[in-house]
N, C-alpha and C positions, 0 to 999 in steps of 0.2 A: 503494500498498498504505499502510494508516494504521497507523502503530506509535505505542506509549508511548515516552517518552524511553529510550534505552538507557541499562541500569545497567553500572555497572562490575561486574567478578567479586567482588570485596570486598562490593560493597552487595548483590549476589545473594545472598550466601551470609552474607554477612550483606548470408648472408640467405636466409632461408627461403623457402620457394614453399606458399601453405598456400590449402585452397580453404573460405573462411569461407561458410558457408550460415546467415545471421543473420536470426533471425526476431523481432527486437523489434519493436517498435510505435511509431512517431512519432507523437505528436499524436492516438493514439487512433481513428488510422485502421483503416477496415474493408476488408477482403478482398471482392471483388465474385465471386470464382470460387467461393466456398463459401459456408456461413452469414455472413448480414450482418455479424456480432458477431465472426467469425473469421479472424485471418489465420495463414494454414496454410503451413508450411515444407513445400514441394513440388520434388525434383527427378527427372530422368529416371533408370531403372535403367540401371547401368553393370555393363559385364563388365570385370573386373580379371584381369590377370595377375598368375601367383604368380612368386615368388622360392623356390626350392627350395635351403634350406638345411639343411645336415649335423646336424640337430638330431630328436629325435622329435617327430613330431606329435601337439598335442594336440587335433588333432580338425579335420574338415574341414567347414564348413558355409556358411551364408548368413546376413548381416545384414539384418534387414528393421526401418528404421527411420524413424520418421514424426514429427514435432512439431506444437503447436499453442499459439499463445499467445493466450488470447482477453479481450475486454474485461470481459466480465463483466456484469451487471446492472445494478449501482450507479454504476461510474466513469464518468467522461470520458475519462480518459486512460489508457492501458496504462504501469505503471512498470515491468512486468516485461520482462525481455529473456532470450532464451535463443540459444545459437549450438552447431551443429555444424562441424567441422573435420575434415579430414583432414590430418595433420601429415607433411612429407617434406623432406630436407635440399636444398640446391639450389645452385647459385652461377652466376655468368655470367664468363667468363673474357675480358676485354677485351684484343687484341692489336694491336699498331702498326705498318706499316712507311710506309717514305717515302710510299705512292701510296694506302694505303687504312687504314681502322680499320676493325676485325674484331671480332663479339661470338662467343662459344662458349658455349651453355648446357650445364652440368654436371649433372646431376640424378641423384638416387639413389629408390628406390622408397618409397612410404609406408609409414609401419613402426606407425603410431598414428594413433589417434582423439580428440577430446575433443569431449565433450559436456556444458555446462555450462547452466544457469540462475540468474538474477540476478535478486531483487526489490527495486527501490529504495524509498526512503523518504526525507521531510524536504520534503514538498510535491511537486505535479506534474509541474514541470519539472525541479526539483532530482532528484527521485527516477527520474525518464526519465536523465537525465544520469549518474547516481552507478551503476544498474545497466549502460548501456552502456559506459561508462567502464571498470568493473571487467572487464565481460567481455573487450574490448577489449585492456587490459593485462595481463589474464592470457595472453591464448593468443599474445600477443607475447612476453611474457617465457619461457612456455614453450618456445615453437618457436625462441628466439636465445639461450637460456641453460641450458637442460635437457638433459643426455645421456639421452633419453628412446628411443634407436634400441637396443635388448637385441643387435643384431646386428653394431652397427660392431666393428671390429678392437679399439679401446679397451675396449670393455664386454665384448665375448667373454673377457677376460681376467680379469675380474671375477666371483668367486663369485656366484652368484645372489641371495643374500640382499644383498650389498654393493651390488648394481644397484639393487635395490628399496628399501633404505634411504636410499643416495645422491637417486633419485627423490623418494621423500617428503620429503625435508630440502629439495630443488629447490621441490617446490611449495609447502612454507610460506613459502620467500623469494620465492614468484613472489606471493602472498595479501598477502604485507608490501609487495611492489613497488605494487600494487592500491592498499593502504591509502594509502602515500606520495602516489599521483598525484590520490587524491580529496581527502585533507586539503590537499596544496598546492595544489589548485584553488579550494577552497573558502576558502584563506587569500587569494586574489588577488581573488574574486569575493564579496563579501559577502553577496548573496543567496542563495549557495548554502551558506552556512557551517552546518552540522549534516549535510548530505546522506549519504546511505549506504546501505548495499545489502546484502543476505543474498549468498551466492555458495555454489553448491553444482558443483564441477567434476569431471568423472570424465575420467580419462584412460587409455584402453584402449590395452595391448600384448596383445592376445589371447595366452593366455587370461586374464593378469592386470588388474585393475581397480585404478587406485588413485586415491582420493576426498580432496580439499582441503574442506573444508566451514568455513562460517559461517555462524551465523544459523538461521532456520528452514524453507528450503526444504530440500527432504529426497532423498534416493536410497535405492529399493527394490530387490529383486531377488527376481523369484518364480521358484520352484523346485521342481518335483513339486507344484505346485498350493498351494503355499504363501507367502504374502509375508513377506518379512523387510524391517523397516529397515535400511539400512547407517549411517545418519546418527542424531544425538543432536541435537534442537532446543535451541538454544542461548537459551531461554525462563528466565523468573524462574519460572514453575510448573515446569518440567520441573526447574530446581535442584531446587526443593522436594521433587519425586519423589524425585529421584537420593539426597535426605537422609534420605528417610522419614519427611517433614513433610506429605507430600500425597498421595493415591490420584491413578494416572493418570487414573480416571474422575472426580475432582472436577478435575484440573488442566486438563482440556478446558472446564469451565464458569468457572474460576476469573478475577480481572480482571486477572491476570498472564499470561492464557495467550500473549499477543500480545505481552508486553513483553519486549525482547531485551536481555541483558547484553551482547552480542558481537554486531560488526555489522562490516563493510568503513565506514570512515569514521566517521561520525555524530560525536559529541562525545568520543571517546575517541580519545586518539595512537597506542594501541599495539592489533593486533588477535592474537585466540588461535586460529588455526585447527586443526580436528581433520585427522588424514591417517590414513588405512587404507588396507589392502590386501587383496583379495578375489581368490579365483580363480573364472571363470565356467566355465560348461558347457556344452555344446551343448544346446538345450532352456530355457536360462533367458531371461526376460524381464527387463530393466533399466528402470526408470521411475526419470526427477529431474523432478520437480515442485517448485511454488511453493505456498504455504501457501493461495493461492485455491483449490485442491483440496483438500487434506489438511482446511481447516477445514469443507468440508462434507460429504467424503466419508470415511467409517470405512474403515479399514485392509481389512475384512471385505469391504466392498461395492468395494474396489479391486481386490482380489483374485479378486472373481468376474468382474468386468469384462474384466479380464485373460487370465484362463483361458477363458472362453467367446466372447473374440474373435478370428477368425481371421486376423487382419493386426494390423499396429502402426496403419497406419492407424484401423482401425475401434476399436481401443481407446483412442487418442487421443481419437478424436470421440466415444465415449461415454462417457467420464470426463468431459470438458467439458461434454458436454450436462447428465448427471445432478447435475454441479458448479452450474450455471446452474438447475436445476429445483430445487435445494433452498437457492437465495438467489441464488448469485451475487453476493456483496457486493464481492468482491474479483477484481482480475485474476486469469485461471488460465492456467496455461500447463504443459504437460506434453510430456517427450520419452520415445517409446516406443522400445526397441530391441530387437527379438528374435532369439535365434542359432537357427538351424534348423538340420538334419541334411540335410548336402545329399545324402545316399543315399535321402533319403524326399521330396526336395523334386521339386514335379512344375509346372514353370511352367505348364500347360495349365489346372490345377486352380484351382476357385474358393479354395479355403483359401490357398493361395499364390500366389495369381496377379500377377502384377508388372503395373502401372499407371505413368501417368505422374505421379502424384501419391505414387508412392513410391519410397524409395532400397531397393535390394537389393542389397548387398556380398557379394561372397565373401570369405571368411577363410580363410587358410591359413596355418598356423603361425602367426609372427608380422610378417607381411610382406604387404601388398596393392599396387596400382599402379594408379595414374589421373592423368587430367591436371585441375589446378584453377586457379579463377581466384578475383581479390578481388571480393567483392562491390561495387556502385557506393555502398552506405552506408559499407562500410570506408575504400574508397578516399577518399571525401569528409571521412571522420574524419581519415585520417593527412595530408591538404592541410589541414586545420584546424590540425592538432598543429605542423605546420610552419611554417605562416604564424603 
């Protein structure tokens, strides 16, 4: 991702268990199973067991999720990173006797999902490292430090608004943790000084969606065939639009359209994340993407593609294909999650068919359950950190 030097805000105006489905691309490697330019996130469909809670159901449905990170037409390396994770609390209880040492696993239901996109900058290797570091540190901090489980005994005692506010405060701390990790590593390795990344992270406790956002990657929701951008670009051009000094149409063509005043890392010692909370509904479609998509594809066309696609997979592939056809000047990453009414879900139909290349999760209340494993890339990264 080629960016101008980040500006300060002043200049602009003036032990958990997780499944990490990691779609970041290392060294520009391409997928052989799909389009040669695309690295595609694939998991088998999973049937999930419900935990029945004594709360009113916000809706029973399926989540159809798919993600792609594409090299684009011009780049040699992919500096984008995406991650989709199921979150669940768990622990291992070690017991010892004179004759043996035993281990008992104690685990809980999965309560939340995290979907994020990070778009690195600062040079090929540095951009890749910054986006990967931010994604991994964000996930680890959320799982280890945030009280993101609304059904835990401690959280059930709190008013709903207090729980939501505490979670948003925790997301701010998580982004600050990512900032510190990148700045500290850059201080130790001179070649990585100035590396940074955008970060748009979503935490889903159905039906509530929490967003922590830095930079110009974006999060949208499509509801009733209308696309709404839930995040605000942290660019100098957007700041001028907000101040009434430039129209939105002029901002797209402005030399400051890709000039960021707010990134994770970079040359700024602090980061200023936007956090927000939104309530989703059955029938919504969520899109988290890098600017490699939105720089080429208008909101109107994105909305048309999402509304006319019969699956998350189809929507992702169409969005990436159109972005490439319109130039593909940058890496293109998109996560699409569709929330489908289970009562009308037909597993035998073409429209909602389940394949090995899709993830379809049951959503019931705020809880769902499945098994999780760490991806090889994340295990290697953890080993590197420990070393």
